C-alpha positions as CSV (number, residue, x, y, z in Angstrom):
1,X,-0.3,-0.1,0.0
2,X,1.0,3.5,-0.4
3,X,-0.1,7.2,0.3
4,X,-1.2,9.4,-3.2
5,X,-1.5,13.3,-2.4
6,X,-3.7,14.9,-4.7
7,X,-2.8,18.5,-4.6
8,X,-5.3,21.6,-6.0
9,X,-4.6,22.1,-9.7
10,X,-4.3,25.3,-11.6
11,X,-7.9,26.2,-12.6
12,X,-7.1,28.4,-14.8
13,X,-7.3,32.1,-15.6
14,X,-4.4,33.0,-13.9
15,X,-6.1,31.8,-10.2
16,X,-3.6,31.7,-7.5
17,X,-5.9,30.1,-4.7
18,X,-9.9,28.8,-4.6
19,X,-12.6,28.2,-1.8
20,X,-13.7,24.9,-0.8
21,X,-17.4,24.9,-1.1
22,X,-18.0,21.4,-0.7
23,X,-16.8,18.1,-0.1
24,X,-17.9,15.0,-1.8
25,X,-16.1,12.3,0.0
26,X,-15.2,12.4,3.9
27,X,-12.1,10.4,5.7
28,X,-12.4,6.5,5.1
29,X,-14.6,6.6,2.2
30,X,-13.4,4.4,-0.8
31,X,-13.2,6.1,-3.8
32,X,-12.9,5.5,-7.7
33,X,-10.3,6.6,-10.4
34,X,-12.8,10.1,-11.6
35,X,-15.2,10.1,-8.8
36,X,-15.6,13.9,-8.0
37,X,-13.6,14.9,-4.4
38,X,-14.4,18.1,-4.2
39,X,-16.1,21.7,-5.6
40,X,-13.5,24.7,-5.1
41,X,-14.5,27.9,-6.3
42,X,-12.7,31.1,-7.8
43,X,-13.8,34.9,-8.9
44,X,-15.5,33.2,-11.8
45,X,-16.4,29.4,-11.4
46,X,-16.9,26.7,-9.5
47,X,-15.1,23.6,-10.4
48,X,-15.5,20.3,-9.6
49,X,-11.9,18.4,-8.6
50,X,-11.9,14.3,-9.5
51,X,-9.6,12.0,-8.6
52,X,-7.1,10.6,-10.7
53,X,-6.7,6.9,-8.9
54,X,-8.8,4.9,-7.0
55,X,-8.2,4.7,-3.2
56,X,-9.6,5.2,0.1
57,X,-9.3,8.8,1.8
58,X,-7.3,9.3,4.8
59,X,-6.9,13.0,5.1
60,X,-8.5,16.2,3.6
61,X,-6.9,19.3,2.7
62,X,-9.1,22.1,4.3
63,X,-12.5,22.5,5.8
64,X,-15.4,23.8,3.9
65,X,-14.7,27.8,3.4
66,X,-10.9,27.4,3.7
67,X,-8.9,29.3,1.1
68,X,-6.4,26.9,-0.8
69,X,-3.5,27.9,-2.6
70,X,-2.7,25.9,-5.9
71,X,-0.3,23.1,-5.7
72,X,-1.8,22.9,-1.8
73,X,-2.7,19.6,-0.8
74,X,-6.4,18.6,-1.0
75,X,-6.4,15.0,-0.4
76,X,-4.4,12.3,0.6
77,X,-5.5,8.6,-0.2
78,X,-4.2,5.4,0.6
79,X,-3.7,3.5,-2.7
80,X,-3.1,0.1,-3.5
81,X,0.7,-0.6,-5.0
82,X,3.3,2.0,-4.7
83,X,2.4,5.3,-3.2
84,X,4.7,8.7,-1.9
85,X,3.6,10.5,-5.3
86,X,1.8,13.7,-5.5
87,X,-0.6,13.9,-8.0
88,X,-2.6,17.0,-9.3
89,X,-5.6,16.6,-10.4
90,X,-7.4,17.7,-13.8
91,X,-10.0,20.4,-13.0
92,X,-13.9,20.2,-14.0
93,X,-15.9,23.2,-14.6
94,X,-19.1,22.9,-12.8
95,X,-20.6,26.1,-13.0
96,X,-19.2,29.5,-13.4
97,X,-21.7,32.1,-12.1
98,X,-19.9,35.6,-11.5
99,X,-21.2,37.6,-8.1
100,X,-23.0,40.7,-9.0
101,X,-23.3,43.6,-6.9
102,X,-26.7,45.0,-7.8
103,X,-29.4,44.9,-5.4
104,X,-30.3,41.5,-6.3
105,X,-26.9,40.4,-7.9
106,X,-24.9,38.6,-8.3
107,X,-22.1,35.0,-9.1
108,X,-20.7,31.0,-9.4
109,X,-23.6,28.6,-8.4
110,X,-23.2,25.9,-5.5
111,X,-22.5,22.2,-7.0
112,X,-25.9,19.9,-6.9
113,X,-26.7,17.9,-4.4
114,X,-25.0,14.1,-4.6
115,X,-26.7,11.2,-3.6
116,X,-25.6,10.1,0.0
117,X,-23.2,7.4,0.1
118,X,-25.1,3.6,0.0
119,X,-25.3,2.0,3.5
120,X,-27.4,-0.3,5.6
121,X,-31.0,0.2,6.0
122,X,-31.4,2.2,9.2
123,X,-34.3,0.3,11.0
124,X,-35.3,3.5,13.4
125,X,-34.4,7.1,13.6
126,X,-30.9,7.5,15.1
127,X,-32.0,10.1,17.7
128,X,-29.2,11.2,20.1
129,X,-29.4,13.5,22.9
130,X,-28.6,17.5,22.2
131,X,-25.1,18.8,21.2
132,X,-24.1,21.0,23.9
133,X,-23.7,24.4,23.0
134,X,-21.1,24.9,20.7
135,X,-20.5,21.6,19.7
136,X,-20.9,22.3,16.3
137,X,-22.6,18.6,14.1
138,X,-20.4,17.4,11.1
139,X,-22.0,17.6,8.3
140,X,-22.2,18.9,4.3
141,X,-23.0,21.6,3.0
142,X,-26.3,19.6,1.4
143,X,-27.0,17.7,4.0
144,X,-26.8,21.2,6.1
145,X,-28.9,22.9,3.5
146,X,-31.7,19.6,3.4
147,X,-31.8,20.0,7.2
148,X,-32.8,23.6,7.0
149,X,-35.2,23.2,4.4
150,X,-36.7,20.1,6.7
151,X,-36.8,22.4,9.5
152,X,-34.6,19.9,11.3
153,X,-31.5,21.1,14.0
154,X,-29.1,18.5,13.1
155,X,-27.7,19.0,17.1
156,X,-30.7,16.5,17.7
157,X,-29.9,14.2,14.5
158,X,-26.7,10.9,15.7
159,X,-24.3,10.8,13.1
160,X,-22.9,7.1,12.0
161,X,-20.3,8.5,9.5
162,X,-16.5,8.7,11.2
163,X,-16.1,10.9,13.7
164,X,-20.2,11.2,14.4
165,X,-20.4,13.0,10.7
166,X,-24.0,13.0,9.7
167,X,-24.7,11.7,6.5
168,X,-28.0,11.5,4.0
169,X,-29.4,8.3,5.8
170,X,-29.0,9.3,9.3
171,X,-31.0,12.8,8.3
172,X,-33.4,10.7,6.6
173,X,-34.0,8.0,9.3
174,X,-34.3,10.8,11.6
175,X,-37.1,12.2,9.2
176,X,-38.8,8.8,9.0
177,X,-38.6,8.2,12.6
178,X,-38.2,11.4,14.9
179,X,-40.6,11.1,17.3
180,X,-42.7,14.1,17.4
181,X,-42.4,16.2,20.5
182,X,-46.0,17.0,22.1
183,X,-47.3,20.2,21.6
184,X,-47.0,22.6,24.9
185,X,-49.9,24.1,26.7
186,X,-48.3,27.6,26.4
187,X,-45.6,29.3,24.3
188,X,-41.8,28.6,25.5
189,X,-39.0,30.6,24.9
190,X,-36.8,29.6,22.5
191,X,-32.9,29.6,22.7
192,X,-31.3,27.7,20.4
193,X,-29.1,29.8,18.1
194,X,-27.7,28.7,14.4
195,X,-24.6,29.6,13.4
196,X,-24.1,29.6,9.7
197,X,-21.0,30.1,8.0
198,X,-20.8,32.6,5.1
199,X,-18.9,30.7,2.3
200,X,-19.1,29.8,-1.8
201,X,-21.2,32.1,-3.8
202,X,-22.7,34.1,-0.4
203,X,-19.3,35.0,0.5
204,X,-18.7,36.6,-3.0
205,X,-21.6,38.5,-3.1
206,X,-20.7,40.2,0.5
207,X,-17.9,40.8,-1.1
208,X,-18.4,42.5,-4.1
209,X,-21.2,44.5,-2.4
210,X,-18.9,45.5,0.5
211,X,-16.3,46.6,-2.4
212,X,-19.1,48.5,-4.3
213,X,-20.6,50.3,-1.6
214,X,-16.8,51.2,-0.1
215,X,-15.2,52.6,-3.4
216,X,-18.7,54.2,-5.2
217,X,-20.2,57.7,-4.4
218,X,-24.0,56.1,-4.3
219,X,-26.7,58.3,-5.3
220,X,-30.5,57.4,-6.1
221,X,-33.0,58.9,-8.3
222,X,-36.6,58.1,-7.9
223,X,-39.1,58.8,-10.8
224,X,-42.8,57.7,-10.9
225,X,-43.5,56.6,-14.7
226,X,-47.1,56.3,-16.2
227,X,-46.6,52.4,-17.8
228,X,-50.8,52.3,-19.1
229,X,-50.4,52.3,-22.4
230,X,-47.0,50.0,-22.5
231,X,-48.9,47.4,-20.6
232,X,-52.0,48.1,-23.0
233,X,-49.5,47.1,-26.0
234,X,-47.9,44.3,-24.1
235,X,-51.2,42.5,-23.5
236,X,-51.8,43.2,-27.3
237,X,-48.7,41.4,-28.2
238,X,-49.1,38.8,-26.1
239,X,-52.9,38.4,-27.0
240,X,-51.5,37.1,-30.6
241,X,-49.9,34.0,-29.2
242,X,-47.6,33.2,-31.9
243,X,-45.5,29.9,-31.1
244,X,-42.4,31.6,-32.3
245,X,-42.2,34.2,-29.6
246,X,-42.0,34.2,-26.3
247,X,-44.3,35.9,-23.6
248,X,-43.4,39.2,-23.4
249,X,-42.7,41.2,-19.6
250,X,-42.0,44.6,-19.0
251,X,-38.2,43.6,-19.2
252,X,-37.5,43.5,-23.1
253,X,-39.4,47.1,-23.2
254,X,-37.3,48.4,-20.6
255,X,-34.1,46.8,-22.1
256,X,-35.5,48.7,-25.8
257,X,-35.7,51.8,-24.2
258,X,-32.6,51.6,-21.5
259,X,-30.6,51.0,-25.5
260,X,-32.5,54.4,-27.0
261,X,-31.4,56.5,-23.4
262,X,-27.8,55.5,-23.3
263,X,-27.2,56.4,-27.1
264,X,-27.9,60.5,-25.9
265,X,-26.1,59.5,-22.7
266,X,-23.1,57.5,-23.8
267,X,-21.7,58.1,-19.8
268,X,-24.5,55.7,-18.5
269,X,-23.2,53.0,-20.6
270,X,-19.4,52.9,-19.2
271,X,-17.0,51.4,-16.9
272,X,-15.0,53.5,-14.5
273,X,-11.5,52.2,-13.4
274,X,-11.2,54.0,-10.0
275,X,-7.1,52.9,-9.9
276,X,-6.6,54.3,-13.5
277,X,-9.0,57.5,-13.3
278,X,-10.3,56.4,-16.8
279,X,-14.0,55.6,-17.9
280,X,-14.8,53.2,-20.4
281,X,-17.6,54.2,-22.9
282,X,-19.2,51.3,-24.9
283,X,-20.9,51.5,-27.3
284,X,-22.3,48.1,-27.2
285,X,-25.2,47.8,-24.5
286,X,-24.8,44.9,-22.6
287,X,-27.6,44.8,-20.1
288,X,-26.9,42.8,-16.9
289,X,-30.2,41.0,-15.6
290,X,-30.2,40.5,-11.8
291,X,-32.0,36.8,-11.3
292,X,-32.9,35.0,-8.2
293,X,-31.7,31.5,-8.1
294,X,-32.1,28.4,-6.1
295,X,-28.0,29.0,-5.4
296,X,-28.1,33.3,-4.7
297,X,-28.5,36.4,-7.0
298,X,-27.2,36.3,-10.0
299,X,-26.4,38.5,-13.3
300,X,-26.4,36.8,-16.4
301,X,-25.8,39.6,-19.4
302,X,-27.8,40.2,-22.4
303,X,-25.4,41.0,-24.6
304,X,-25.3,43.7,-27.9
305,X,-29.0,44.5,-26.7
306,X,-28.6,47.4,-29.7
307,X,-28.3,45.0,-32.5
308,X,-31.4,43.0,-30.8
309,X,-35.2,43.4,-30.9
310,X,-37.6,43.3,-28.6
311,X,-38.7,39.6,-29.0
312,X,-35.0,38.8,-29.5
313,X,-34.3,40.5,-26.0
314,X,-37.3,38.5,-24.5
315,X,-36.2,35.1,-25.8
316,X,-32.3,35.6,-24.4
317,X,-33.6,37.0,-21.0
318,X,-35.4,34.1,-20.5
319,X,-33.0,31.5,-21.7
320,X,-30.5,33.1,-19.4
321,X,-32.5,33.3,-16.2
322,X,-33.3,29.4,-16.9
323,X,-29.3,28.8,-17.3
324,X,-28.4,30.5,-14.2
325,X,-31.5,29.1,-12.1
326,X,-30.3,25.6,-13.0
327,X,-26.5,26.0,-12.7
328,X,-25.6,26.0,-16.3
329,X,-24.1,29.9,-16.8
330,X,-21.3,29.5,-18.3
331,X,-18.2,32.9,-17.0
332,X,-19.1,34.5,-20.2
333,X,-22.6,34.4,-19.7
334,X,-22.4,36.3,-16.5
335,X,-19.6,38.5,-17.1
336,X,-19.2,42.1,-19.4
337,X,-22.3,43.6,-18.6
338,X,-21.9,47.6,-19.1
339,X,-25.3,48.6,-17.1
340,X,-27.4,46.6,-15.0
341,X,-31.4,46.4,-14.1
342,X,-32.7,45.0,-11.3
343,X,-36.4,44.3,-10.5
344,X,-38.4,42.6,-7.2
345,X,-41.0,41.8,-9.6
346,X,-44.3,41.9,-7.6
347,X,-42.4,42.2,-4.5
348,X,-40.8,45.7,-6.1
349,X,-42.3,47.8,-3.3
350,X,-42.2,51.9,-3.9
351,X,-38.8,52.7,-3.8
352,X,-35.3,50.6,-3.9
353,X,-31.9,52.0,-3.3
354,X,-29.9,49.7,-5.7
355,X,-26.1,49.0,-5.4
356,X,-24.3,49.7,-8.3
357,X,-22.6,46.7,-9.9
358,X,-18.9,47.9,-10.1
359,X,-17.3,49.0,-12.1
360,X,-20.6,49.9,-13.6
361,X,-21.9,53.7,-13.1
362,X,-25.3,52.9,-13.0
363,X,-27.9,50.9,-12.3
364,X,-31.6,51.1,-13.1
365,X,-34.4,49.5,-10.5
366,X,-38.1,48.7,-11.2
367,X,-40.6,48.7,-8.5
368,X,-44.2,47.1,-8.4
369,X,-47.0,48.4,-10.8
370,X,-49.7,50.1,-8.7
371,X,-53.4,50.9,-10.6
372,X,-54.5,54.1,-8.9
373,X,-56.4,57.5,-9.8
374,X,-54.1,60.1,-11.9
375,X,-55.5,63.7,-11.7
376,X,-55.7,64.8,-15.3
377,X,-56.9,68.6,-15.8
378,X,-60.5,67.9,-15.2
379,X,-61.0,64.7,-13.2
380,X,-59.2,62.0,-11.6
381,X,-58.6,58.4,-14.5
382,X,-57.4,55.1,-13.2
383,X,-53.7,54.6,-14.8
384,X,-50.8,52.2,-14.1
385,X,-48.1,53.9,-12.4
386,X,-44.6,52.2,-11.4
387,X,-41.4,53.7,-9.6
388,X,-37.8,53.6,-11.3
389,X,-35.3,53.5,-8.3
390,X,-31.9,54.0,-10.4
391,X,-28.5,54.5,-8.6
392,X,-25.5,56.5,-9.8
393,X,-21.4,57.0,-9.3
394,X,-21.6,60.2,-8.2
395,X,-18.1,60.0,-8.8
396,X,-18.7,60.3,-12.3
397,X,-21.9,61.3,-12.8
398,X,-23.6,64.5,-11.7
399,X,-27.2,64.6,-10.3
400,X,-28.4,66.8,-13.2
401,X,-27.1,64.3,-15.9
402,X,-28.7,61.6,-14.0
403,X,-32.2,63.3,-13.5
404,X,-32.2,64.2,-17.5
405,X,-31.6,60.3,-18.6
406,X,-34.0,58.8,-16.2
407,X,-36.2,61.2,-17.3
408,X,-35.3,60.6,-21.0
409,X,-36.3,56.7,-20.2
410,X,-39.9,57.8,-18.7
411,X,-40.5,59.7,-22.0
412,X,-40.4,56.2,-23.8
413,X,-41.7,53.9,-21.3
414,X,-44.7,56.4,-21.3
415,X,-44.7,56.5,-25.2
416,X,-43.8,53.3,-25.9
417,X,-44.6,53.5,-29.5
418,X,-41.4,55.9,-29.9
419,X,-39.2,53.0,-28.1
420,X,-39.7,51.5,-32.1
421,X,-39.3,54.7,-34.2
422,X,-35.9,54.9,-36.0
423,X,-33.6,57.7,-35.1
């Protein structure tokens, strides 16, 4: 028997280190050649590391959330034959989300949960006594997510793995057979505290958000927009029921209006390098669309919107959103935006203050639509109203210019036919 040391490989793009976001193996487990050992995250991608040999895991190089340098020991295996050889595993890109820094922004996906290691069936729930405060249960991130979704405190579950590690079988057995606690006659104080380590995508978002708010002089501008005519046009177009066209939302209309507006205000479609003190004004309009996914908020990018029509924008937004939510979006699809749109949809509230996706200089926030009476000269009439809550980088965008830009968006959205009139 011998020992094989598997090191963290060079995952490309000049990356010097990576964060360990999930182990797929544990100490004592037998692994096959090409079996996934762990998933690591860089600034641009989540990468799965396979085993180049078969063997038994004898040591893990870091805990989840730890940062490893390229070339650092990742896994130590006991193998048949000669050992004491250092092996660098070939990485596999699992997904490539970019963390965004918008209000709903976003980056890399958390790897999909893997099935549990096969074990003998458990006849009854392995219910153990509560662990003392500070004694953290051992379990993989996927098991912790499953427990959180099921409302289970892992301190109540007895693990059957090495060092009491809780596996899928332990948790599922607990869910199948754990005794139900009797309902108390009165309410009692709940003193439990759950400590959640911020890792992976959430850590990237936190870092990006903190950097954006620290370095950008944000200011927000809110304007009310009458979208009655736009909503009537949207309903008419959707009523055509053409099978080759996706269903239209507000988003593609706003994207088309944004293309027209930034042509008149090119400083909005720009990236600011605050170290070189240069502003790059882009001719191509690459719009980031803040998207909620199971792994967190991401910003897929619709490229060259200036060359796309209404239906094309709608189809691309739909495609990218589905890819991001399924964890299939690539690095290229999640980077390179020049201006971002963020929306909470029906939860949009009255006003928001979105955070700019650095190094961009502007972000457009969409709030919810409300039908309410509006005074029009001699009487009140029902109109569909919506607020745009937008933020700008005050270092390079003056308030007056930002207000004119938003007013231009407002005029286009309130008279939607003008969006499609060629200059």
